[in-house]
N, C-alpha and C positions, 0 to 999 in steps of 0.2 A: 415610208412614213410610218409613225406607229399607229396601232389600233385605235380608232376612238374611243374604244372601251375604257381604255388606260387611265387610272387616276391621275389627276394632274401633279406635277412635281411640288416639291418643297426647297428651299433655301435656309441653311444655317449659316450665321455669321459668327465666327469665333474669334473676338480679338484678344492677341496674346501679346505679353511684354516684348517677345522676340519675335514672334511673326502673328499675322493675322490672317486666317483662313476663311474661304467661302466654299462650303459643300453644299452638293446637290443629292437630294432623294428622289430618285425616280422607281417607276413600278414597271415590272417585266412580267409577262404571261408565258411561263413554261409549260410544256407539257404536263407536269404533274399539278401544277397550280391553275390550269384550265380545268383539269377533272375535278380539283377541289373547289372550283369558284372562287378562287383568290388569286391575287398577283403578289409576286416577290419583290421586297425592297432592296434596292442596291444604293448604297450610300458613296458618292465620289468627291475626293477632294479637288474641287475645279480649278481653284486659284490661291496663291500663297503670296503674303505681301511681306517681305522682310520689314521687321520694326524694332524700335529701341529708342530711349530717349535722347534728345539731343541737347547740346549745351548752348545756350544762346546767353553770351554775358557771364552772369554768376549764377543762372539758373538752369535746372533740367526741364526741357517740355518734352510732349510728344508731338510728332510731326504731323498735324491733323490733315492738312491739305494733302499730302503724299498718302495717307492712310484712305482718306475718302476716293481720291482718284483711283487708288487700287482697288476698293471696293466696287466702284463703277465698272472697272474692267472685269472683276470676277462676275458681276453680276449679268453683264452683256454675254459671257461665256455661258453662264447658265441658261440665259435666253435661247442661245444657239444650240444648246444641247437638248433642250426641253421643248421641242415644238408643241406637245400636249398642253402646254401652259404651265405657270408656277402659281400654286394656291396661296402660298404663304412665303415670307419672310420673316426670320426672327434673329436676333442680336444678343449674344452675352460678351462679356469680358471681365478683365480684372475689376476689383472694387475700388472705391475710395476717390478715384479722381473724376473730374467734371469738367463741362465746358460752359463758359459763360457766353450767353446770348444776348446780341444786341437788339434793339426794338425791330429792326428789319428782317429779323430772324436769322443772320448770319452769326457765325462764331467770332468772338470778340478775341482773335488771336490763338496760337497754340496752347492747349492747356498745360499747366503744371505737371510734372511727373511727381508720383508719391515719394519718390527718394530725393527729391529737393529738400536741401537743409534749411529752408525758410521756415519750417514748422517748428523748429527747436524753440526759438522764442516765444512762439506763438502758443504752444503747448505749456510753456512756464506761466503764460498769463491767465490761460484757462484754469490751470490748476490752482491757481491763486482764488478765483472765483468760485468754481465747482472743483473741489478735490476729486481725485479720482476714483475714490470707492464710490463717493455719491454718484457721480457720472455713470458709473457701472452698474449701480442698482437701478438707476433710472432707465438705462437703454441696454444693459446686457453685452455693449459692445467693448471687447478690451480696448482700454485706452491708450493706443497706439498714437505716435506722433503723426503718422500717416494718415490718420482717420480725416474724413470729410471736414468734421466739425473743427481742426485745429487749421486745416487748409483755408476754410472760410474766413476764420479769424486773421490768418496771414493776409489773406486779401485786403481785409479792413485796416489791419495795420499798414499795409502798403498803399493805401488811399483809394483802393477799389470800392466803388459804391456798393454798400451790402444789400441794396434794393435790385441790382443788376440780376436779371433771370439767368438760372443756370440748369443744367441736366447732367446727371451723371453719365460717363463715357459711352457705355452702350446705349443709353436711353438717347443721348443726343443723335446717336445713327439712326435709332428708330424716329426720332423727330425730322431727322433730314429726309426719312423716306416718307412718314405718315403725315407730318406737319402737326402732330399732337405731342405735346411736351408732358412726360408723366415721369414718375419713379417707380420702377417695379419693385415690390415688397422685398425680397431676398436680397436685392441691392442696397435699398435705402437702409436697411437694418445693420449694414456695416457701417454707417455713416458716424454712428455715435450722436444721432439726432433723433432717432425714434424711440417714442416711449414702449416700455415692453408691456404695459398693461393695456394701452389704447392700440397699439399698432400703427398710430400715426405720428407725424412729427411733433415732438416735445416743444409746446410753446414758451413752457417755463425756461428751458434751455435756451431757445432762440432769444427770448427777452433777456435772461441774464448775460449773454455774450453780447450782446448789440447786433444779433443779426437778424435780418427780415425773413421772416416767415412766408410772406408773400411773393419773395422771390423763388422758393422752393417748388418745384412740381407736385402735382396731386399724386398720391401713392395709389398705385394699383396692384391687383394680384398676380402671380404667374399666371398665363394663358390668356391674359387680357386681350382682346382683339381691338386693335386701335383704328382699324378702318383701312379704306384702300389707300394705294401709294398718292399722296395729296401734299408733299411736302416740296423741297427745291428740287427734288428729282422726277418730279411728276412728267415733266417734259421728255426729259432723256430717256426715261424708262418705259414709260405708257405707251410710248411711241412704237415699241416694240410689241409684237402680237402676244409673246408668252407672260407679260406683265399686265395687260388689259383687265384682269379680273383678280389681281393678287390683293390677299390682305396682309397687312402688317400686324404681328403679333408679338406682345412682350412675352418672352419666355422666361424662366428664371435667369434673370440679367447677371447675375452674379455668376461667374464662370464655375465656381465651386457648387452652388446649388443646381447648375445645370449638370454638372457632373454626377453628382448623387442622384439626380433624377434619371440618370442613364443608367443605373445599376439596376439589373433586371431580377435579383434576388431579395428576399426578406432581409432586412438589415436590422432586426430588432435585436439580435445578439452579437452584431459584427461591429468592428471598428471600419473605419474608412481610413486611407492614407492617399491623398493626392500630393503625388510628387513631381514638382515640376520646378519653376523656377522658385517658387516658394512650397515647402511642404505643409500640409494641414493633416491635424490627426484628430480624430474625433468619432463621433458616432451621432445617430438620431436620438434626440430625447423629447420626450412628450411635454415637459415643462421647463421653463429657463432655470439656470444655475448662476445665481448671481451673488455668491456668498464672497466673503474675504478670502477663503481657501481657492476659490475658482480664480479670482483676481491674481492672487499670489502665484498661482500656477500658470497663470496666462491664458486662461481658456476664454473664448468669447461665444456668445449666442446670437445666431443670425437665424434668419428665416429660411425655409426650406421651399421647395417648389408646392408640397402638398400639404403643408401644415406641421406643426411640430418645430422642433429646433434643431439647427447645425450646432452642436456643441463641441467646439474643437479648438485646438491651440496652433498658432501659427508658428513655424519653424522655419528658419532658413532652409534652402534648398539647393537645387541645381546651378543657382546664381554662382554658388562658389567655385565650381568647377569649371562653370563657362567664363567666369573672369579670368581664371588662371589661364583657360586654353587661349582666350582672346589675347592675354599679355604675352605668353609663350610665341604666339603666331607672329605677333608684331616683331618679335625678336629673332623670327626667322626659324622657329622651333615648332612646327605645326603638327597637332596631333587630332586624331579622331577619337570620338567618346569611345568607340567599339575597342580600339587598339588600348586607349589608357584602361578601361574596365579588365582587359584581358590580362595586361601586364600588371595591374595594381593588385589582382587576385593572388599573383606569386609573390608579393612583397610581404615582409613581416609588418603586423602593426607598429606605427610609428608614434602613436599617442593618440589620446581623444582630446579634442579641445571643446569649448563652449561655442556652437555654433551660431548662438544667438547674440553673442557678442557685438555691441554697437558698432565696433570697427568693420565688422565682416558684412554689414550692411551696405557698405559704400562701395563704390565704383574705383578700378585701378589698384594696382600693385597688390593683387591679392595673395601671390606667395609670401611676400613679406608681411602681410597682415597675419595670414595663418602662421608663420613663424614666430609672431610677437605672441600670439596664443599659446603657442605650444610652449613657448619660454616661461610664459604665465602659470601655464599649468604643470611645470616642472619637468617638461620633456626637451630633449634637444632639438634645436631647428635643423631644417634640412636645406642644405646647401641649394639654392636656386640655379642649379647648371645644368646643361645637357644630359639627359639621363636619369635624372631623379624626379622626373613629372610623374610617373606612375606612382612614386612613394607619397606624393602632396594629395594625389587622388586616393590613395588608401586611406590616408588621415582622413581625409573629407568624408569618404564611405563609412568609416568606423565610426565616425563622430555623429553622423547624421542618425546611423542606426541606434547608437547609444541614447540619442536625444528621443527617437521614436519610442523606445523602450520605456525611459521615465515619463513619457507623455501617457502611454497606456497605463502606466502603474496609477498615475495620478487620475486618468479618466475613471478607471475602475473604482478608485477610493471614493471619489466625489459621487459617483452615481450609485456606489451600494452593490454592484453586480459585476458578475465577470463576463468577459467578452470571450468568444470561442473561436474567432478568426480575424483576419484583417483583409478587406478589401482593396487592392491597391491599384490607384489610377493614375494617369498620366505618363509622360515620355519616360520617366525613370523605372517604370515598371518593366522595362527590358532590360536593365541592369542587373544580370544575374547575382553578381556580387553584393549588390545593394540588398538584393531580396533574401539572400542567404543570410547576411548580416541582420538583418531586420528580424527573420524568424529566430536567430539565435538570441538577439537580445530581448525580443518580447516573449519568448516562449510560445508564440501563436503561429499556426500556419499562413501563409499568405496566398490569397487568393487573385490571380493576375486578372484584372479588368480591361477594359477598353482603354487604349491610349488616347484616343479622342472621345472620351466619354462626354465631354461638355456638349459636344455636336450631336451625339446620341440623345442626351437628355433635352437638348432644344428641339430636336425633331419629335421626341416624345411628348412633350409638353404641347408642341402645335398640333400634332394630330388629337391629342385628347381634347384641346380645346374646341378644335373644330367640331368634335362630337357633341360637346357640351351644350346645355340649352339655357345657361345663365352665366352672371360675371362671376359666381363664387369661385374658389380657387378649385382648380381641376383635381379630378378624382385621383388619388394615389394609385388605387387599383389600374385605373386607365393607364396612366403613366407608364406603371411597371410592366403592364401587358404589352404596351407598344415598345418599351425598352427591350423586352423580351423577345419580339420579332424582329427589332432591328440589329440586336447585338450579333456579331459574329465570330466563330472561335478565333481566340487570338494566339495561341500555341504558346510556347514557353520563352521567358526571356533569354536573351543571347549571353 
């Protein structure tokens, strides 16, 4: 049995588009830490749930019931590993998607996936009412068709009652645990419905689009303590000793905001590059930038965990290589990402494509889509035959790095200051070729951060929130200090 003096454990749930992870933070007392009257933190990935959109008829959905079942399994595993008790649970996820909630508190079916094409017509209708630049100036959110605002309008167009309550995806899981329906600010700011000046839902936007503001949950800051487990999971979880005194905390529920909160160093002169399914290139800004130039350069203004703005652009990412690999595997041509990176490094550059082209955002037939873009850009297509897979990978990595370079140039111009380095987060920071190409294209050194920085940021916010004495946003200094204590050396990319 562990020493009763040990601090209780904490749980971070990170919901990803390809997998959902349940991680456990525990404290151990080594000889050195005992002498220093402190305990050492260890973070363990306890449970991973495969995830991905599923097609139901003509639409893409998230398999909510299997995600929740997997999360319960992961939480039970955490309870078994932490007899000292679990102090808190927090949840972050990708943005923009949400779950509709019935009057009895149950989910009204599987939520739509942001990649579903139902928002194409919805965005056209919204643009006719609120032109892109007007909406951008009001909310600061880049008007992408995946945004919550267009999804809610698509719901109304499909006959779904606008008055039906909803919660963003990670906040629905928080609701499932706590029974309290909220919208954490960093995640809400990605919806295209939050006013830049007030930091609350923009009532005029709701009114103009025929949406019900009463259906939206109240906005809370990162670090808000929602209370004990008192939702649908109260019986199954509080029957376990480890969860008897657990508090549910809203971290920075947007996974990018959590990832930036997990950076332990000063970011005042640094850019961040979150390289996963999507790539995000940006920096922390003290004030929002909602100019026509920023809109044209596809930059967005999102809330951070500790104040200020995450000013970044959304770039396609490892979705491209994952779609190629899935297609090749289905044809009996399986590849690991490690081998693709290794062999792509030996390939000659085969051209650079626009990774943000709309066809590349869609699933299936990715090699053909890439060839179409190569042809459009004046390069020779690559025969999609065995042995040419690394050449496709080389084009993808070269093109991503080129896009990162143009994003950094735009960023520096709009902010009027030079950046000195890039802090690279996410699974792609283990890709040595992509790191080297990024340094070449940007002219900046790349500092390798935590692969699971969203989890580190979630734990840092939980710990800072537990120390705080008010409902104000958590202290930036406290979050950074906890992140520094939790981060482990990551070594070099492969």
